[in-house]
C-alpha positions in Angstrom: 98.5 170.7 75.8 96.3 168.4 73.9 99.3 166.1 73.2 100.0 165.9 76.9 96.5 164.9 78.0 96.3 162.4 75.2 99.4 160.7 76.6 98.1 160.7 80.0 94.8 159.2 78.9 96.5 156.4 77.3 98.4 155.7 80.4 95.2 155.6 82.4 93.6 153.2 80.0 96.7 150.9 80.2 96.7 150.9 84.1 93.0 150.3 84.0 93.3 147.3 81.8 96.3 145.9 83.9 94.3 146.4 87.1 91.2 144.7 85.5 93.3 141.8 84.3 94.9 141.4 87.8 91.5 141.2 89.4 90.2 138.6 87.1 93.3 136.4 87.4 93.0 136.5 91.2 89.5 135.6 91.0 90.0 132.7 88.7 92.8 131.4 91.0 90.6 131.7 94.0 87.9 129.8 92.3 90.1 127.0 91.0 92.4 126.7 94.0 89.9 127.5 96.7 89.0 123.9 97.5 92.6 122.8 97.8 93.4 125.7 100.1 90.4 125.0 102.2 91.4 121.4 102.6 95.1 121.6 103.3 95.5 124.9 105.1 93.8 126.8 108.0 94.6 129.7 110.2 96.4 127.4 112.5 98.5 125.9 109.7 98.5 122.8 107.4 95.9 120.1 108.0 95.1 116.6 106.8 92.1 115.3 105.0 90.0 112.9 107.1 86.5 113.2 105.3 85.0 114.8 102.4 81.7 116.6 102.0 79.2 115.4 104.3 76.4 116.6 102.0 77.4 114.3 99.3 77.0 110.5 99.2 80.6 110.1 97.7 83.1 108.0 99.7 86.6 107.0 99.2 87.9 103.5 99.7 91.7 103.3 100.4 94.1 100.4 100.9 97.4 100.4 102.7 100.1 98.0 101.3 103.3 97.3 103.0 104.2 93.8 102.5 103.4 90.6 100.7 102.0 89.8 97.3 99.2 87.5 97.8 96.3 89.7 98.6 96.5 92.4 95.8 94.9 90.3 93.0 91.9 89.0 94.9 91.1 92.4 96.1 91.5 93.9 92.6 89.1 91.2 91.4 86.5 92.3 93.9 86.8 95.9 92.9 86.5 95.1 89.2 83.6 92.9 89.7 81.8 95.6 91.5 83.0 98.6 89.4 84.6 100.3 92.2 87.7 102.7 92.1 90.0 102.8 95.0 93.1 104.6 96.2 96.1 102.5 97.0 98.7 103.9 99.4 102.0 101.9 98.7 105.3 101.6 100.8 108.2 102.6 98.8 110.2 99.7 99.9 107.4 97.3 98.9 107.1 99.1 95.5 110.8 98.3 94.8 110.2 94.7 94.9 106.7 94.6 93.4 106.5 96.6 90.2 104.3 94.2 88.5 101.7 94.6 91.2 101.7 98.3 90.9 101.1 97.8 87.2 98.0 95.9 88.0 96.7 98.5 90.3 97.4 101.2 87.8 96.2 99.3 84.8 92.9 98.6 86.7 92.4 102.4 86.9 93.1 102.9 90.6 94.8 105.9 92.1 98.1 105.5 93.8 99.6 107.4 96.8 102.5 107.0 99.0 103.2 105.5 102.6 106.8 106.8 102.6 109.7 104.4 102.1 110.1 102.4 105.4 107.2 101.6 107.5 108.5 103.5 110.6 106.4 106.1 112.7 107.6 109.6 111.6 107.0 110.6 115.3 110.1 108.5 116.0 112.3 110.4 113.2 113.8 113.8 113.2 112.8 116.2 110.6 115.9 115.5 108.4 115.1 111.8 108.6 111.4 112.4 107.6 112.4 114.4 104.5 115.0 111.7 103.5 112.3 109.0 103.8 110.0 111.0 101.7 112.6 111.6 99.0 113.7 108.1 98.9 110.1 106.9 98.4 109.6 109.5 95.8 112.8 108.3 93.9 111.5 104.9 93.8 108.3 105.8 92.4 109.9 108.1 89.8 112.1 105.3 88.7 109.1 103.1 88.2 107.4 105.8 86.1 105.0 107.3 88.7 106.3 110.8 88.8 103.3 112.9 89.8 102.4 111.1 93.1 101.2 113.9 95.7 99.0 111.8 98.1 100.7 110.9 101.3 99.5 108.7 104.2 102.1 108.6 107.0 103.3 105.1 108.4 100.4 104.1 110.7 98.8 107.5 110.2 101.0 108.9 112.9 101.1 112.8 112.8 101.9 115.8 114.7 102.2 119.3 113.7 105.9 119.1 112.6 105.3 116.0 110.5 102.4 117.6 108.8 104.2 120.8 108.2 107.1 118.9 106.6 104.9 116.8 104.5 102.9 119.8 103.0 106.2 121.8 102.5 107.3 118.8 100.3 104.3 119.1 98.3 102.1 116.3 99.6 98.4 116.1 100.5 98.2 114.3 103.7 95.2 111.8 103.8 93.9 110.2 107.0 90.5 108.3 107.3 87.5 108.2 109.4 86.3 104.6 108.9 88.9 102.0 110.2 88.0 98.4 109.2 90.9 96.9 111.2 90.9 94.2 108.7 94.6 93.5 109.0 93.8 92.0 112.4 91.6 89.2 110.7 88.8 89.6 113.2 86.3 87.7 111.1 84.5 88.7 107.9 81.3 89.5 109.7 83.2 91.9 112.0 84.8 93.7 109.1 81.6 94.1 107.2 79.6 95.2 110.2 82.2 97.8 111.2 82.5 99.3 107.7 78.8 99.2 106.9 77.6 100.6 110.3 80.2 103.5 110.4 80.3 104.7 106.8 78.7 108.1 106.4 78.7 110.7 103.6 82.1 111.8 102.5 83.9 109.2 104.5 87.3 107.8 103.7 87.6 104.1 104.5 90.8 102.5 105.5 91.4 98.9 104.5 94.6 97.0 103.7 96.0 94.9 100.9 99.1 93.3 102.7 99.3 89.7 103.3 97.9 90.1 106.7 94.4 91.1 105.2 93.4 87.5 104.6 89.7 88.3 105.0 89.5 91.6 103.2 88.6 90.3 99.6 85.7 88.3 101.1 84.6 91.2 103.1 84.6 93.4 100.0 82.3 91.0 98.3 79.6 92.1 101.0 80.7 95.6 101.7 80.7 97.0 98.2 77.3 95.9 96.9 75.7 96.9 100.4 77.2 100.3 100.4 76.0 100.9 96.8 72.6 99.9 97.7 72.6 102.4 100.4 73.2 105.1 97.7 76.9 105.6 98.3 79.2 106.3 95.4 83.0 105.4 95.4 85.4 107.9 94.0 89.1 108.6 94.4 90.7 110.5 97.2 91.7 113.1 94.6 88.1 113.6 93.6 87.1 113.9 97.2 89.7 116.6 97.7 88.2 118.5 94.9 85.0 118.9 96.8 84.4 121.7 99.1 83.3 121.8 102.7 85.6 118.9 103.7 86.6 117.7 107.2 90.1 117.9 108.3 92.0 115.9 111.0 92.9 117.9 114.0 96.6 117.4 114.9 98.0 118.0 118.3 
C-alpha cells in the first residue's frame, strides 16, 4: 500500500512540474510575442501598421523605390550626414537590375522591405496572381542574398481585406504610412518640407520616394531631418516601431 501511494505521489509531482512549465512557456511567449500580435491581428482579422506608439517620439522614415538609379545616392548622403536610419521598400523588378544600389542601402545600415515584384495594384489581381507576385519578388531578393525580408508595402499602398489576409498568410508584416510627402510629384522643396514637418507626430511612419521622379527629395531631407530632430523626434526602423506596444493600425475596408 505504501508503495502504491509513493508511485501516485511521483506521478502528481511530475504532472505538477509539466503544468508549471507549460504555464511559464505560455507566459513567456505572450510577453515576447504580444506586441506583434497586437500589431498584425485583431478580432476582425489581420491589419496593417500605419503608426507606432503615440506616447513615444520615435518615428520611421520610409522610401519607396520602383525605378531609376539617380536619386538613391544623394538621399543616402543626406541620411548619412544627419545620422538617420530609414527603411527602404524596394520593387523586385527594380532590384534585379540594381543589386549594387541595394548593397549601398544595406551597407549604410538601412532596413529593406519589399514592394512586390511588379508595380501593379494588388486590387487588380486575383489571389493566385498576388501570391505569384510575392513569391517572384522573394525569389529575387533570396538570390541577391536578402533571405529574411518580412516587411511588405503593397504597390501604391492599395489594400483590401483579401489582399491583407494573403500577405499576412505569406508571412509578411504589411506597412502603410500616416504622413505622405508626395515628393514624387516634385511639388517644390518648400511644399515637401512643410507637409512633412507640419504633419509629423509621435510614432508616425513617413512616406517618401527614392525613384528618379523624386528630384527634390534629397534637398528636402537637408531641411526635414535636422528640423524633426530639433523638435525631439528620433528616427528608428520600421521593425523597431513594430516592437513597440499600443501602435495604430490602418483600417481596411
